[in-house]
C-alpha positions in Angstrom: -86.4 46.3 53.1 -85.2 44.5 50.0 -83.8 41.0 50.7 -82.1 38.8 48.0 -81.1 35.3 48.9 -79.0 33.3 46.4 -78.6 29.6 46.4 -77.4 26.8 44.2 -73.7 27.2 44.2 -71.3 24.4 44.8 -68.4 22.4 43.4 -68.5 21.2 39.8 -66.1 19.8 37.4 -65.0 21.8 34.3 -67.7 21.3 31.6 -70.4 20.8 34.2 -73.5 22.7 35.0 -75.1 24.5 37.9 -78.3 26.4 38.3 -78.4 29.4 40.7 -81.5 30.9 42.2 -82.2 34.2 43.9 -85.4 34.7 45.9 -86.4 38.3 46.3 -88.6 39.9 48.9 -89.4 43.5 49.9 -89.4 44.6 46.2 -92.0 44.8 43.5 -90.2 41.9 41.7 -92.5 41.9 38.7 -91.4 45.5 38.0 -87.7 45.1 38.7 -84.9 44.5 36.3 -82.5 42.0 37.8 -78.8 41.2 37.3 -76.3 38.5 38.1 -72.8 39.6 39.0 -69.7 37.6 40.2 -66.6 38.4 42.1 -63.3 36.6 42.6 -61.5 37.6 45.9 -59.2 40.5 45.2 -60.9 41.4 42.0 -63.7 43.9 41.1 -67.2 42.6 40.9 -68.0 41.6 37.3 -71.4 42.0 35.7 -72.7 38.7 34.2 -76.3 39.1 32.9 -79.3 41.3 33.0 -83.0 40.6 32.5 -85.8 43.2 32.4 -89.0 43.0 34.5 -91.0 41.0 32.0 -88.1 38.8 30.8 -88.3 40.1 27.3 -84.9 41.9 27.2 -81.8 40.0 28.2 -78.1 40.8 28.0 -75.0 38.8 28.8 -71.3 39.5 29.3 -69.3 38.3 26.4 -67.4 35.9 28.7 -70.6 33.9 29.4 -72.6 34.3 26.2 -73.8 31.0 24.8 -73.1 29.2 28.0 -75.3 30.9 30.7 -79.0 31.6 30.6 -80.7 34.1 32.9 -84.4 33.7 33.5 -87.1 34.6 36.1 -90.4 33.4 37.5 -92.3 36.5 38.6 -95.0 34.3 40.3 -92.3 33.0 42.6 -90.2 36.2 43.0 -87.2 34.2 41.8 -84.3 34.9 39.5 -82.3 32.1 37.9 -78.9 31.6 36.2 -78.4 28.3 34.4 -74.7 27.8 33.9 -73.5 25.2 31.4 -70.0 24.2 30.1 -68.4 25.8 33.2 -64.8 26.8 32.9 -62.2 27.3 35.7 -62.5 31.1 35.1 -66.2 31.0 36.1 -65.3 30.2 39.7 -66.4 33.1 41.8 -69.0 34.2 44.3 -72.2 35.0 42.4 -74.6 37.7 43.5 -78.0 38.8 42.3 -78.7 42.6 42.3 -81.5 45.0 41.7 -81.4 48.8 42.0 -78.2 48.6 44.1 -79.5 46.0 46.5 -77.4 42.8 46.8 -77.7 39.4 48.1 -75.0 37.6 50.2 -73.8 35.6 47.3 -73.3 31.9 46.5 -69.9 30.3 45.9 -69.2 28.5 42.7 -66.1 26.4 42.6 -64.8 24.7 39.5 -62.3 21.9 40.0 -61.5 18.5 38.6 
């Protein structure tokens, strides 16, 4: 079965940076489009970014454009999200997703 394991979350000050990772197994990773989503408790899950299988097509939500960078290493079956200039409103649980399969999420907390 598909397994997605996120890591890299933590506590960071406003303006700081974090890099999230998502290791995939049980899926043909080099043929899979991958997405990052985030969710604040009590709110709907929000789409953040998408990257196609080869990494040549990338899209971002307007709220993170210019600050976040999605990338992937197909040799390592790993998806990344580099987050810079973090804002309080970026605090959430971040999930990676492919074809309706989800990881358990990693918590990002923004606090001074």
